[in-house]
DRENSELUM-838463 format. One record per residue (C-alpha): x, y, z. Coordinates in Angstrom, 3 decimals. Each point is the difference from the previous one (the first is absolute). Layout:
REC | X | Y | Z
...
END
This chain:
REC | 10.055 | -7.581 | 29.446
REC | -2.081 | 1.340 | -2.874
REC | 1.944 | 3.255 | 0.140
REC | 3.288 | -1.865 | -0.418
REC | -1.402 | -2.021 | -2.905
REC | -1.159 | 3.133 | -1.816
REC | 3.316 | 1.752 | 0.626
REC | 1.925 | -2.992 | -1.371
REC | -2.181 | -0.205 | -3.120
REC | 0.416 | 3.695 | -0.736
REC | 3.762 | -0.217 | 0.550
REC | 0.266 | -3.103 | -2.200
REC | -1.884 | 1.783 | -2.792
REC | 2.402 | 2.948 | 0.107
REC | 3.091 | -2.193 | 0.124
REC | -1.246 | -2.310 | -2.760
REC | -0.907 | 2.919 | -2.257
REC | 3.504 | 1.396 | 0.371
REC | 2.137 | -3.152 | 0.066
REC | -2.007 | -2.819 | -1.585
REC | -0.447 | -3.523 | 1.349
REC | 3.652 | -0.862 | 0.492
REC | 0.872 | 3.356 | 1.527
REC | -2.983 | -0.051 | 2.373
REC | 1.745 | -1.925 | 2.769
REC | -1.808 | -0.722 | 3.234
REC | 2.658 | 1.983 | 1.844
REC | -0.588 | 3.028 | -2.204
REC | -3.774 | -0.274 | 0.340
REC | 0.195 | -0.412 | 3.779
REC | 2.250 | 3.060 | 0.294
REC | -2.395 | 2.012 | -2.174
REC | -2.957 | -1.089 | 2.139
REC | 1.814 | 0.638 | 3.276
REC | -0.400 | -3.585 | 1.225
REC | 2.360 | -2.948 | 0.398
REC | 0.091 | -2.898 | -2.454
REC | -1.550 | -2.369 | 2.552
REC | -3.157 | 2.143 | -0.014
REC | -0.055 | -0.086 | -3.783
REC | 0.289 | -3.796 | -0.115
REC | -2.601 | -0.381 | 2.745
REC | -2.555 | 1.832 | -2.159
REC | 0.859 | -1.358 | -3.454
REC | 2.263 | -3.018 | 0.319
REC | 2.154 | 0.634 | -3.077
REC | 1.056 | 2.879 | -2.208
REC | -1.883 | -1.537 | -2.915
REC | -3.229 | -0.163 | 2.013
REC | 0.476 | 3.598 | 1.121
REC | 0.506 | 1.313 | -3.544
REC | -2.955 | -2.035 | -1.264
REC | -2.102 | 1.734 | 2.668
REC | 1.360 | 3.358 | -1.157
REC | -0.981 | -0.727 | -3.597
REC | -3.432 | -1.319 | 0.973
REC | -0.964 | 2.673 | 2.513
REC | 1.415 | 2.913 | -1.985
REC | -1.829 | -1.314 | -3.048
REC | -3.334 | 0.377 | 1.759
REC | -1.099 | 3.555 | -0.597
REC | -0.687 | 1.493 | 3.398
REC | -1.436 | 3.450 | 0.610
REC | -1.772 | -0.166 | -3.370
REC | -3.768 | -0.002 | 0.527
REC | -1.820 | -2.775 | -1.893
REC | -2.252 | 0.810 | -2.894
REC | -3.541 | 0.778 | 1.217
REC | -2.510 | -2.821 | 0.212
REC | -2.695 | 2.328 | -1.337
REC | 1.414 | 1.951 | -2.985
REC | -1.307 | 3.526 | -0.473
REC | 2.580 | 1.861 | -2.084
REC | 2.288 | -2.553 | -1.716
REC | 2.463 | 2.482 | -1.488
REC | 0.542 | 1.798 | 3.293
REC | 0.133 | -3.214 | 2.047
REC | 2.359 | -1.820 | -2.342
REC | 2.290 | 2.994 | -0.442
REC | 0.427 | 0.376 | 3.766
REC | 0.689 | -3.737 | 0.325
REC | 2.493 | -0.135 | -2.872
REC | 1.761 | 3.144 | 1.255
REC | 0.328 | -1.485 | 3.500
REC | 1.427 | -3.226 | -1.420
REC | 2.474 | 1.893 | -2.179
REC | 1.157 | 2.063 | 2.980
REC | 0.482 | -3.214 | 1.970
REC | 1.958 | -1.626 | -2.837
REC | 2.236 | 3.062 | -0.334
REC | 0.802 | -0.235 | 3.691
REC | 1.036 | -3.645 | -0.549
REC | 1.796 | 0.565 | -3.305
REC | 3.510 | -0.880 | 1.156
REC | -1.190 | -3.146 | 1.776
REC | -2.024 | -1.157 | -3.011
REC | 2.842 | 0.623 | -2.439
REC | 2.355 | -1.981 | 2.218
REC | -2.451 | -2.894 | 0.225
REC | -0.592 | -0.041 | -3.758
REC | 3.732 | 0.042 | -0.698
REC | 0.402 | -3.164 | 2.103
REC | -2.978 | -1.990 | -1.295
REC | 2.138 | -2.258 | -2.163
REC | 2.213 | -0.928 | 2.940
REC | -2.847 | -0.108 | 2.535
REC | -3.235 | -0.787 | -1.887
REC | -1.750 | -0.698 | 3.300
REC | -0.122 | 3.771 | 0.522
REC | -2.314 | 0.394 | -2.986
REC | -3.270 | -1.177 | 1.570
REC | 0.747 | 1.956 | 3.184
REC | 0.660 | 3.273 | -1.791
REC | -2.989 | -0.630 | -2.267
REC | -2.484 | -0.500 | 2.812
REC | -0.911 | 3.682 | 0.248
REC | -0.526 | 0.593 | -3.744
REC | -2.035 | -3.203 | -0.348
REC | -2.204 | 0.991 | 2.929
REC | -0.497 | 3.465 | -1.522
REC | -0.893 | -1.484 | -3.398
REC | -2.622 | -2.205 | 1.654
REC | -1.426 | 3.045 | 1.773
REC | -0.237 | 1.777 | -3.337
REC | -1.774 | -2.920 | -1.700
REC | -2.526 | -0.175 | 2.826
REC | -0.572 | 3.749 | -0.279
REC | -0.743 | -0.325 | -3.726
REC | -2.568 | -2.703 | 0.805
REC | -1.650 | 2.423 | 2.415
REC | -0.043 | 2.685 | -2.687
REC | -1.774 | -2.379 | -2.357
REC | -2.549 | -1.004 | 2.608
REC | -0.783 | 3.642 | 0.680
REC | -0.590 | 0.622 | -3.697
REC | 3.035 | 2.242 | -0.381
REC | 1.404 | -1.930 | -2.966
REC | -1.477 | 0.053 | -3.487
REC | -1.312 | -3.502 | -0.724
REC | -2.532 | 0.850 | -2.706
REC | 1.301 | -2.744 | -2.274
REC | -0.953 | -2.553 | 2.643
REC | 3.500 | -1.404 | 0.398
REC | 1.793 | 2.360 | 2.356
REC | 3.716 | -0.222 | 0.568
REC | 1.334 | -3.505 | -0.625
REC | 2.265 | -1.539 | 2.666
REC | 3.046 | 0.061 | -2.290
REC | -0.574 | 3.668 | -0.828
REC | -0.582 | 0.901 | 3.648
REC | 3.242 | -1.701 | 0.978
REC | 1.810 | 1.852 | -2.790
REC | -1.430 | 3.375 | 1.075
REC | 0.913 | -0.636 | 3.643
REC | 3.515 | -1.092 | -0.999
REC | 0.479 | 3.133 | -2.101
REC | -1.008 | 2.347 | 2.825
REC | 2.078 | -1.860 | 2.592
REC | 3.062 | -0.200 | -2.240
REC | -0.246 | 3.602 | -1.177
REC | -0.148 | 1.314 | 3.577
REC | 2.742 | -2.390 | 1.173
REC | 2.271 | 0.905 | -2.908
REC | -0.544 | 3.700 | 0.598
REC | 0.783 | -0.264 | 3.712
REC | 3.148 | -2.063 | -0.542
REC | 1.383 | 1.134 | -3.372
REC | -0.880 | 3.700 | -0.326
REC | 3.336 | 1.209 | 1.469
REC | 1.854 | -1.974 | -2.699
REC | -2.166 | 0.904 | -3.002
REC | -2.361 | 2.879 | 0.851
REC | -0.846 | 0.617 | -3.666
REC | -1.851 | -3.357 | -0.064
REC | -2.668 | 1.118 | 2.448
REC | -2.779 | 2.623 | 0.157
REC | 1.032 | 3.429 | 1.200
REC | -0.310 | 1.468 | 2.501
REC | 0.457 | -2.911 | 2.385
REC | -2.837 | 1.248 | 2.201
REC | -2.494 | -0.548 | -2.851
REC | 1.176 | -3.468 | -1.035
REC | -2.286 | -2.045 | 2.269
REC | -3.081 | 1.798 | -1.298
REC | 1.068 | -0.534 | -3.616
REC | 0.494 | -3.725 | 0.518
REC | -3.366 | -0.303 | 1.718
REC | -1.902 | 1.835 | -2.746
REC | 1.456 | -2.287 | -2.664
REC | -0.858 | -3.036 | 2.143
REC | -3.592 | 1.120 | 0.546
REC | -0.523 | 0.550 | -3.726
REC | 1.433 | -3.460 | -0.670
REC | -2.471 | -1.712 | 2.339
REC | -2.992 | 1.976 | -1.291
REC | -0.576 | 2.355 | 2.902
REC | -2.614 | 2.614 | -0.643
REC | 0.140 | 3.314 | 1.888
REC | -2.864 | 1.418 | 2.053
REC | -3.413 | -0.124 | -1.680
REC | -0.306 | 3.779 | 0.172
REC | 3.028 | 0.240 | -2.283
REC | -1.078 | -2.553 | -2.598
REC | -2.637 | -0.210 | -2.699
REC | -0.689 | -2.260 | -2.927
REC | -0.249 | 1.577 | -3.446
REC | -2.408 | -1.447 | -2.549
REC | 1.615 | -1.919 | -2.801
REC | 0.882 | -3.500 | -1.068
REC | 2.581 | -0.244 | 2.785
REC | -0.496 | 1.605 | 3.439
REC | 2.523 | 2.749 | 0.678
REC | 1.103 | 1.292 | 3.371
REC | -0.069 | 3.777 | 0.272
REC | 1.150 | 2.121 | 2.929
REC | -2.159 | 2.889 | 1.154
REC | -2.343 | 1.857 | -2.299
REC | -0.819 | -0.902 | -3.622
REC | 2.936 | 0.536 | -2.340
REC | -0.367 | 2.227 | -3.015
REC | -1.275 | -1.816 | -3.045
REC | -1.309 | -3.009 | 1.921
REC | -3.498 | -1.173 | 0.722
REC | -1.627 | 0.841 | 3.300
REC | 0.732 | -2.741 | 2.560
REC | -2.860 | -2.428 | 0.230
REC | 0.635 | -1.734 | 3.311
REC | 2.469 | -0.703 | 2.746
REC | 2.308 | -2.953 | -0.459
REC | -1.488 | -1.593 | 3.088
REC | -3.524 | -0.023 | -1.359
END
């Protein structure tokens, strides 16, 4: 039974991506899945319910490991996560474009298609909270990242990676090149925006009226570092 359900969902996703809502008839989906229409209706009841399931279940990012509960290397962890999500979105590009093109006619598809991105954004917010608790964000001013700013930073990373995955074939000049380096570039900008500080061994504070982050050894013409940023 579960095998038939999965086969029907996968077939419905392919047919919908190619033909849209009106063209995705139950007969066409059943033929694509290798089952009869009675089996399709037994599992889902109606075509609308079936396609809502397609949008909902395809919107949940499967085979993408969650962000770690105990962050160790934020840039590496986030880059792997963003890259996996972008690969997943590219694999769903035709389906997503079809769904977006029909949102005005079928607005009920919006929340279903958006389930995956919303879940991922919540994962990212929770990960940033864990970074702050581990002392991996610069909060020397005592305020930290405000909720509005955190939401904006999360939205920028999610939208940049989504736009790249979906729109790059149409306007490649809009996105970082090469494609294989894009996820890392987005993540580095995001981490700077939320105040991430790299490993202590790579950071020092230079004397002066305002603390300055310096990578590696003392730069020419600067004072000798006085202490680690974590001190």
